[in-house]
C-alpha positions in Angstrom: 100.6 86.2 126.0 102.9 84.1 127.8 103.8 84.5 131.5 106.9 86.1 130.6 105.2 88.3 126.7 105.8 91.6 128.1 104.9 94.9 125.8 105.8 98.1 125.0 102.7 99.9 125.9 102.5 103.4 125.1 100.4 105.8 127.4 98.6 109.3 127.0 97.6 111.0 129.8 100.1 108.6 132.3 100.0 111.7 134.6 96.2 111.9 135.6 95.0 110.2 138.6 94.0 106.8 136.0 97.5 106.7 134.7 99.5 106.9 137.5 98.0 104.1 139.2 98.0 102.2 135.7 101.4 103.4 134.5 102.8 102.0 138.5 100.4 98.5 138.0 101.7 97.7 134.0 106.0 98.7 135.0 104.5 96.3 138.2 103.8 92.5 136.5 107.5 93.7 133.6 105.9 96.4 130.8 107.9 99.1 129.3 105.8 102.0 129.9 106.7 104.8 127.3 105.1 107.6 128.2 103.6 111.1 126.2 104.2 113.8 127.9 104.2 117.4 126.6 106.7 118.7 128.3 110.3 118.4 127.7 111.7 114.5 128.0 113.5 113.4 131.4 113.9 109.8 130.4 113.8 107.1 127.9 110.4 106.4 128.6 108.7 109.0 127.7 108.6 110.4 123.7 106.9 114.4 123.9 103.9 115.6 122.1 102.9 118.8 121.5 98.8 118.2 120.1 98.5 122.6 119.0 101.8 121.8 116.6 100.8 118.5 115.5 103.8 116.7 116.7 104.6 113.4 118.0 108.8 112.6 118.1 108.3 109.7 116.0 111.6 108.4 115.9 110.5 106.6 118.9 107.6 105.0 118.4 108.9 102.3 116.4 108.7 99.8 118.6 105.1 101.2 120.3 103.3 97.2 121.1 99.0 98.8 122.0 98.8 102.4 122.7 96.3 103.6 125.5 95.2 107.3 126.0 93.9 108.8 128.4 94.3 112.4 127.9 93.0 114.9 127.7 91.5 117.9 129.4 90.1 116.7 133.8 86.7 116.8 133.8 87.1 117.8 137.5 88.7 121.7 137.0 85.6 123.5 136.8 82.5 123.9 136.1 80.4 122.2 133.7 79.8 124.7 130.9 78.9 125.4 127.5 82.2 125.9 126.4 83.6 124.1 129.5 81.9 121.3 127.4 83.5 121.9 124.0 87.3 122.3 125.5 86.2 118.7 127.0 85.4 118.0 123.9 88.0 118.9 122.0 90.9 118.9 123.8 90.3 115.0 123.4 89.4 114.6 119.6 92.5 116.2 118.6 94.1 114.4 120.9 92.7 111.1 119.4 93.4 112.1 115.5 97.3 113.0 115.9 97.6 109.8 117.9 95.6 108.1 114.9 97.3 109.6 112.2 100.7 109.7 113.6 100.2 105.8 114.0 
């Protein structure tokens, strides 16, 4: 990739601590970053997804060149009980499966 080669990058988990910093950095060097969001979109650089309903707005995915998946329940949200560990695991598996099956 040359100095003027910029990519269209899809990021899941863009609102988390690492995601926010990564989006800022990638955009800062010229890449177009499209964020997967679990709410209604507020810009052209967002795509809505609903993991529970296995839904991603497919029509906007055609120009994506790279996918970064940082999504899932935050690891510091609460104590790591057996149930929380299962939630952590499932939140990552379900969202990854949806991304893989969509792509």
